N, C-alpha and C positions, 0 to 999 in steps of 0.2 A: 329402348325400343317398349320399357314397359309404361312409360308415359304414354306414348304414340298408341299404345295398343287399348290403354284405358279411355283416351281422349278418341278415337275411333268410333264411327257413328255406323257400327255394326249390330247385329244381333246373334247370339248364339256364340259361336269359339271357332277360333282358327289356328294353326300351327303355324310360327314363323322361326325361322335360323336367324340367332345373332350371332355374328361371327364377324370376324376381320375381314377385309377383302382380299388379303394377302395370306399367303401362306407363312410358315415359323421356320420354315427350313430353309436351309443354305444353296438350294436348288431349286430349278424349273417344277411347277405342279406336275406338269404332264410326264416329265423324267422319272419324279419321284412313283408316280403310280406305275409308271412301266416296268421299274425298278421293282417293285413289290408284286405287282400279280400280272407282269410278264407281257401286257398289252393293254390301250385304252380302249374304251368302249366307242363303237362307232360314233353315234352322238357326242362326242366328248369333244369341245372345242374350248378348252383351258391355256391361256396363252400367260408365258412368262410365269411369273410367280402369284398369280390369280389362286384365289380360295379355291378348293375344291366343294365348299359349300357355298349356297348360293343365296343371297338374298333378297335376290330379285323382288319377290313375291312380298316381303314386307318394305322395302322401296315404292314397288308399285301401290301396294293397297295402304299402306300406312304413312308414307311417304319420308320413313325411316332410313338410313344408312350410318354404315358404321363410321363412328367420330375418331378411331386409333386405329394403328397398324401396329402388328406382331412386331416389327423392326423397331419402333419407338416407343411401346409400352412400358418396356423392361425401363425406360428411364424416364418415362414421363411424370409430372408432376400432375399428378389426379385427383379432382376432392373425390369424397364419399358419394356414395348415392343419396340422393333428395328424394323426399316423398312427399 
């Protein structure tokens, strides 16, 4: 996301969420939210293990999307960051 942000043709600054597209728990996200807070917000449309944080803005404005999943990150062979 850092590279996509630096390469973007924009003025000023914007805030983006960088997160995996899935949750890291062994339960559906909506069920976990309900268990913690008792109910889902009315506008909530989280399906299955979809992350509670959206990267949609970064996908739309920067063309960025997560390369990794929480489920595969622990065992993935990923090279370090490059600038």
